[in-house]
NUFI-725669 format. One record per residue (C-alpha): z, y, x; residue in one letter. Coordinates in steps of 0.001 Angstrom, whole numbers, plus 500000, padded with zeros to 6 digits. Each point is the difference from the previous one (the first is absolute). Layout:
ZYXa;...
***
This chain:
487669502108505536m;496469501500499845k;497981501881497791i;497868497020498902e;503431498237499053d;500702502513496965i;498267498202497271d;501634496565500865a;503375501848500451v;499834501609496551k;499047496938498620a;502966498153501356l;502417502867499034e;498806499662496325l;500361496320500100k;503489499922501358c;501371503198498689l;497808500926496985n;499482503501501620t;498292501322503213s;500897503029502225l;496208500990499425g;497043500829502163d;501259503101501398d;503334498941500952m;498591496727501503l;497748502014502152k;503008502188501208d;501543496683501156l;497061499903502548i;499593503806500584l;503434501309499966n;502019499424503046p;503387499729498071m;498557497245497589l;499094496596501021r;498177497014498260g;500119496544501223y;498011497105498805v;500134496326500565e;496735497881499820e;499585496243499629i;496399498788500157d;498816503467499678g;501799500761496870k;502826502691499505i;502945497991498866v;502811502393501030g;500492503630500177y;502931502399501107l;499811503869499606s;502604502294501467l;500900503350501293s;501439500809503293y;501836503092501230d;500942498852503418g;503518498840498954d;499480498344496614i;497502497688498550i;499720500253496298e;498013497077498399i;497880500859497080y;498417496720498881n;500177496497501435l;497696497594498388c;498945496382500671v;497570498137497795d;501966497408497923e;497787497349501530n;501221500565503297y;503695500746499520r;502884498175501905r;497822499933503218r;501735502822501823h;497443502444499399i;502270502776498343a;502538499554502881s;497222499982502436g;498628503197498606l;503489501713500243l;500834498629503495n;496728501147501336h;500748503575498881a;503514499908501304f;498478498851503489q;497480502682499910t;501875502945498934l;503044501196501797d;502092500688496865a;503831500015499809k;499965498679496264s;498005498943497006s;500179500990496277l;498598498563496819l;500638499705496422e;499362497121497765v;500255499035496453r;503386498431499104e;497945497223498193s;497917499200503163n;502537497252501137k;497361498548502499g;499390503315501738a;503804500704500132i;500761496457501479a;497159500674502530l;501472503282501076y;503571498900500184e;499016497135502134g;498239502532502240l;503058502057500284g;499673502588497466y;502982500967497934y;500563501971496782e;500948503796500488i;499206501480496544h;498839499392496576r;497604502330497990r;500885499348496510k;497058499525497604k;497629500947502780y;497478497565498731y;500065501016496100q;502857497520499095n;500749498426503266e;501907501122503069d;498478500403503561a;502282498642502704i;499584501903503201v;500432497802503232l;500287500786503361k;499797498134503320k;501325501030503376s;497157499640502999l;502180501288502766g;500131496259501309d;496782498555498666f;498851497592502411d;496567498923498286g;501445496638498785k;499500498806496427d;503586501061498493q;499597498020496717r;503102497860500335n;502089501956502442a;501926501408497173y;500258497223497613a;
***
């Protein structure tokens, strides 16, 4: 991710999530060595985006967005797998709304499993905290490895 990507990433976040990390945090993804932002472009258009923190052992996913017109093309799993290959982490954590069944299915297919629920974290909805061990990550798409 580059500084010039911020406006497109913010627009994608708003389109997919109805919220954005905001300009300052998006800049931090580029400038702060403990944060990362990755984008996927098709024909010059940003169609996917991943933000995370990395402390040397754990990758914590903040946001993963794919434009609805480009879903089911392995963009989300490709962004995650790229981060897993690039960063030498032992595990990855994220949280997801319990109603976001598509995201939960994606994450479970990639080897994430539930470790906790945060009751009413999103107003009247629980957040499900998921974890994935990366100790044996081989860089292959793990989507169906746990089906």
